[in-house]
C-alpha positions, 0 to 999 in steps of 0.5 A: 563196420560195427558200432564198437560197443560191448556185445550187451550194448549193441542194438539188434537190427533186423538188417545187418546193413543198418550197422554199416549205415552207422559206420559211414556217418551223415553222408552214406554212399549212394550204393548203401542208400540203394540197398537200404531202400530195397529193404522191407519198409516195416522192418527198416523203420523199426531199425531206424527208430 
């Protein structure tokens, strides 16, 4: 799932799963949360800022 923004406005995430997070809204499924928590902390934080 994508943000449906023009290519020039789409953020460049370190992890493609972050794009999925934006697509599911405020209550992501547990499986998605497990994947997020397995990512390297430093780059995950950069993606979420």
